[in-house]
Each structure stands twice: as C-alpha cells, then as structure tokens.
TORLO-709790 format. One record per residue (C-alpha): residue in one letter; x, z, y; residue number from 1. Coordinates in Angstrom, 3 decimals, always signed. Each point is the difference from the previous one (the first is absolute). Layout:
BEGIN
<node mipa="a" east="X" up="Z" north="Y" sevex="NUM"/>
...
***
This chain:
BEGIN
<node mipa="m" east="+124.209" up="+5.631" north="+99.286" sevex="1"/>
<node mipa="l" east="-3.304" up="+1.865" north="-0.251" sevex="2"/>
<node mipa="v" east="+0.620" up="+0.793" north="-3.675" sevex="3"/>
<node mipa="g" east="+3.515" up="+1.234" north="+0.751" sevex="4"/>
<node mipa="i" east="-1.067" up="+2.259" north="+2.873" sevex="5"/>
<node mipa="t" east="-2.855" up="+1.337" north="-2.131" sevex="6"/>
<node mipa="i" east="+2.404" up="+0.909" north="-2.790" sevex="7"/>
<node mipa="l" east="+2.340" up="+1.713" north="+2.463" sevex="8"/>
<node mipa="l" east="-2.852" up="+1.957" north="+1.593" sevex="9"/>
<node mipa="v" east="-1.437" up="+1.039" north="-3.370" sevex="10"/>
<node mipa="f" east="+3.350" up="+1.437" north="-1.017" sevex="11"/>
<node mipa="q" east="+0.305" up="+1.762" north="+3.346" sevex="12"/>
<node mipa="l" east="-3.464" up="+1.488" north="-0.543" sevex="13"/>
<node mipa="i" east="+0.984" up="+1.172" north="-3.474" sevex="14"/>
<node mipa="g" east="+3.146" up="+1.520" north="+1.508" sevex="15"/>
<node mipa="e" east="-2.027" up="+1.780" north="+2.698" sevex="16"/>
<node mipa="v" east="-2.349" up="+1.462" north="-2.617" sevex="17"/>
<node mipa="a" east="+2.955" up="+1.120" north="-2.120" sevex="18"/>
<node mipa="a" east="+1.653" up="+1.551" north="+3.069" sevex="19"/>
<node mipa="y" east="-3.201" up="+1.870" north="+0.801" sevex="20"/>
<node mipa="f" east="-0.125" up="+1.520" north="-3.477" sevex="21"/>
<node mipa="l" east="+3.740" up="+0.763" north="+0.070" sevex="22"/>
<node mipa="g" east="-0.484" up="+1.949" north="+3.212" sevex="23"/>
<node mipa="g" east="+1.741" up="-2.500" north="+2.248" sevex="24"/>
<node mipa="f" east="+3.409" up="+0.678" north="-1.522" sevex="25"/>
<node mipa="v" east="+0.814" up="-3.726" north="+0.036" sevex="26"/>
<node mipa="p" east="-1.647" up="-2.409" north="+2.473" sevex="27"/>
<node mipa="g" east="-2.710" up="-2.235" north="-1.438" sevex="28"/>
<node mipa="p" east="+1.577" up="-3.310" north="+1.034" sevex="29"/>
<node mipa="v" east="+3.235" up="+1.000" north="-1.750" sevex="30"/>
<node mipa="i" east="-1.882" up="+0.795" north="-3.211" sevex="31"/>
<node mipa="g" east="-1.928" up="-3.277" north="+0.262" sevex="32"/>
<node mipa="m" east="+3.182" up="-1.978" north="+0.611" sevex="33"/>
<node mipa="a" east="+1.693" up="+1.587" north="-3.012" sevex="34"/>
<node mipa="m" east="-3.055" up="-0.657" north="-2.154" sevex="35"/>
<node mipa="i" east="-0.256" up="-3.668" north="+0.970" sevex="36"/>
<node mipa="a" east="+3.736" up="-0.452" north="-0.606" sevex="37"/>
<node mipa="v" east="-0.344" up="+1.462" north="-3.499" sevex="38"/>
<node mipa="v" east="-3.104" up="-2.065" north="-0.783" sevex="39"/>
<node mipa="l" east="+1.605" up="-3.219" north="+1.247" sevex="40"/>
<node mipa="k" east="+3.136" up="+0.733" north="-2.032" sevex="41"/>
<node mipa="l" east="-1.882" up="+0.886" north="-3.195" sevex="42"/>
<node mipa="t" east="-2.403" up="-2.945" north="+0.165" sevex="43"/>
<node mipa="g" east="+2.506" up="-2.539" north="+1.311" sevex="44"/>
<node mipa="g" east="+0.059" up="-2.071" north="-3.193" sevex="45"/>
<node mipa="v" east="-3.780" up="-0.140" north="-0.488" sevex="46"/>
<node mipa="k" east="-1.093" up="-3.587" north="+0.681" sevex="47"/>
<node mipa="t" east="-3.612" up="+0.893" north="+0.838" sevex="48"/>
<node mipa="l" east="+1.141" up="+2.279" north="+2.845" sevex="49"/>
<node mipa="e" east="+2.515" up="-2.453" north="+1.452" sevex="50"/>
<node mipa="p" east="-2.300" up="-1.333" north="+2.780" sevex="51"/>
<node mipa="a" east="-0.717" up="+3.551" north="+1.206" sevex="52"/>
<node mipa="h" east="+3.721" up="+0.801" north="-0.041" sevex="53"/>
<node mipa="q" east="+0.772" up="-3.129" north="+1.969" sevex="54"/>
<node mipa="r" east="-2.678" up="+0.722" north="+2.612" sevex="55"/>
<node mipa="t" east="+1.143" up="+3.593" north="+0.381" sevex="56"/>
<node mipa="l" east="+3.613" up="-1.081" north="+0.470" sevex="57"/>
<node mipa="e" east="-0.980" up="-2.682" north="+2.514" sevex="58"/>
<node mipa="t" east="-2.091" up="+2.480" north="+1.973" sevex="59"/>
<node mipa="s" east="+2.803" up="+2.589" north="-0.053" sevex="60"/>
<node mipa="r" east="+2.521" up="-2.558" north="+1.235" sevex="61"/>
<node mipa="s" east="-2.371" up="-1.093" north="+2.754" sevex="62"/>
<node mipa="i" east="-0.526" up="+3.586" north="+1.161" sevex="63"/>
<node mipa="l" east="+3.744" up="+0.717" north="-0.046" sevex="64"/>
<node mipa="a" east="+0.769" up="-3.222" north="+1.878" sevex="65"/>
<node mipa="n" east="-2.293" up="+1.104" north="+2.835" sevex="66"/>
<node mipa="l" east="+0.912" up="+3.689" north="-0.021" sevex="67"/>
<node mipa="g" east="+1.931" up="-0.327" north="+3.253" sevex="68"/>
<node mipa="i" east="-3.265" up="-0.604" north="+1.849" sevex="69"/>
<node mipa="l" east="-0.890" up="+3.646" north="-0.592" sevex="70"/>
<node mipa="f" east="+2.973" up="+1.073" north="+2.110" sevex="71"/>
<node mipa="v" east="-0.975" up="-2.100" north="+3.026" sevex="72"/>
<node mipa="p" east="-2.459" up="+2.584" north="+1.434" sevex="73"/>
<node mipa="a" east="+2.648" up="+2.727" north="-0.145" sevex="74"/>
<node mipa="g" east="+2.497" up="-2.265" north="+1.747" sevex="75"/>
<node mipa="v" east="-2.523" up="-0.896" north="+2.693" sevex="76"/>
<node mipa="g" east="-0.763" up="+3.690" north="+0.535" sevex="77"/>
<node mipa="i" east="+3.690" up="+0.742" north="+0.475" sevex="78"/>
<node mipa="i" east="+0.392" up="-2.844" north="+2.491" sevex="79"/>
<node mipa="q" east="-3.095" up="+1.120" north="+1.922" sevex="80"/>
<node mipa="h" east="+1.455" up="+3.484" north="+0.413" sevex="81"/>
<node mipa="l" east="+3.599" up="-0.838" north="+0.858" sevex="82"/>
<node mipa="d" east="-0.326" up="+2.114" north="+3.142" sevex="83"/>
<node mipa="l" east="-0.629" up="+3.091" north="-2.152" sevex="84"/>
<node mipa="i" east="+2.936" up="-0.844" north="-2.209" sevex="85"/>
<node mipa="r" east="+2.192" up="-0.496" north="+3.073" sevex="86"/>
<node mipa="d" east="-1.132" up="+3.295" north="+1.559" sevex="87"/>
<node mipa="r" east="+0.045" up="+2.082" north="-3.174" sevex="88"/>
<node mipa="g" east="+2.399" up="-1.964" north="-2.183" sevex="89"/>
<node mipa="f" east="+2.640" up="+2.712" north="-0.163" sevex="90"/>
<node mipa="a" east="-2.572" up="+2.597" north="-1.034" sevex="91"/>
<node mipa="l" east="-1.404" up="-2.350" north="-2.663" sevex="92"/>
<node mipa="l" east="+3.479" up="-0.689" north="-1.351" sevex="93"/>
<node mipa="a" east="+0.821" up="+3.706" north="-0.077" sevex="94"/>
<node mipa="i" east="-3.243" up="+0.803" north="-1.818" sevex="95"/>
<node mipa="v" east="+0.556" up="-2.739" north="-2.584" sevex="96"/>
<node mipa="l" east="+3.580" up="+1.115" north="-0.662" sevex="97"/>
<node mipa="l" east="-0.905" up="+3.695" north="-0.153" sevex="98"/>
<node mipa="s" east="-2.973" up="-0.568" north="-2.303" sevex="99"/>
<node mipa="t" east="+2.175" up="-2.159" north="-2.283" sevex="100"/>
<node mipa="v" east="+2.631" up="+2.718" north="-0.275" sevex="101"/>
<node mipa="i" east="-2.663" up="+2.671" north="-0.639" sevex="102"/>
<node mipa="t" east="-1.684" up="-2.162" north="-2.651" sevex="103"/>
<node mipa="l" east="+3.271" up="-0.676" north="-1.810" sevex="104"/>
<node mipa="t" east="+0.964" up="+3.685" north="+0.111" sevex="105"/>
<node mipa="v" east="-3.345" up="+1.174" north="-1.348" sevex="106"/>
<node mipa="t" east="+0.105" up="-2.666" north="-2.714" sevex="107"/>
<node mipa="v" east="+3.433" up="+1.164" north="-1.164" sevex="108"/>
<node mipa="w" east="-1.044" up="+3.661" north="-0.060" sevex="109"/>
<node mipa="v" east="-3.202" up="-0.766" north="-1.907" sevex="110"/>
<node mipa="f" east="+1.994" up="-2.059" north="-2.504" sevex="111"/>
<node mipa="i" east="+2.482" up="+2.836" north="-0.512" sevex="112"/>
<node mipa="l" east="-2.832" up="+2.528" north="-0.365" sevex="113"/>
<node mipa="v" east="-1.829" up="-2.122" north="-2.565" sevex="114"/>
<node mipa="k" east="+3.218" up="-0.598" north="-1.953" sevex="115"/>
<node mipa="r" east="+0.703" up="+3.740" north="-0.096" sevex="116"/>
<node mipa="l" east="-3.552" up="+0.899" north="-1.005" sevex="117"/>
<node mipa="s" east="+0.004" up="-2.622" north="-2.739" sevex="118"/>
<node mipa="g" east="+3.309" up="+1.262" north="-1.378" sevex="119"/>
<node mipa="g" east="+1.814" up="-3.263" north="+0.611" sevex="120"/>
<node mipa="y" east="+2.441" up="+1.350" north="+2.583" sevex="121"/>
<node mipa="a" east="+2.521" up="+2.744" north="-0.509" sevex="122"/>
<node mipa="d" east="+2.195" up="+1.525" north="+2.710" sevex="123"/>
<node mipa="e" east="+3.655" up="+0.185" north="-0.864" sevex="124"/>
***
C-alpha cells in the first residue's frame, strides 16, 4: 500500500506543479488524476510495471472503499447543531434555493455570451 500511495501522491505533486505553472486554470489534483490515468492506460501491457499498477489499483480501491469516513465529521457537525437548523431552517432552505436559481441563471447567461462571442450562436 505504501508504494501505491506514493505513486498517487507523486502524480498529485506533479499535477500541483503543472497547475501552478498553468496559473491555476485547472486544479492540481485533477491534472494529476488525468496524468496517472493516461500513464496507467499507456503502460498497462508492460510486464515490468505490473506490480506497481496492481499496488496503485489496490490502494485506490482501499481509499474509495473508506471514502464515506470523510463524511462522518460533517454529519456529526450537523447533528450537533440541530437546534440551529430547527431555528433557522427556513432561512437556510431559502438561501440554498435562491443561490441555486441565481447560479443556474448566471451559468446560462455566461454560456450564451460565450457562444455569441465565439460565433457559434446566431439569433434568428
């Protein structure tokens, strides 16, 4: 498992460095994940790299199997503050709904603007 986690962290580090030089346009972990996927795909048939592939896959499966543990603290925090949710639940719900509508509206308008500026959208 140590080899697998090391490989994953090395690719994340490479992704972070690439993201730094790209100006943060794409998050480092996303770049690292894409890079490790490409490397694993391209070197999948190489027999000398098979143990490293296997360890990386085992480590990834182990991390994904225990991913739910990361959500336990958030759930405990919600349960600890049920009184706040009870007292301000309507306001929270209203804020969530309003912010969702605003986000969707802005996303649509930005999409339309970009399509028009790129010449891919013509009004009829």
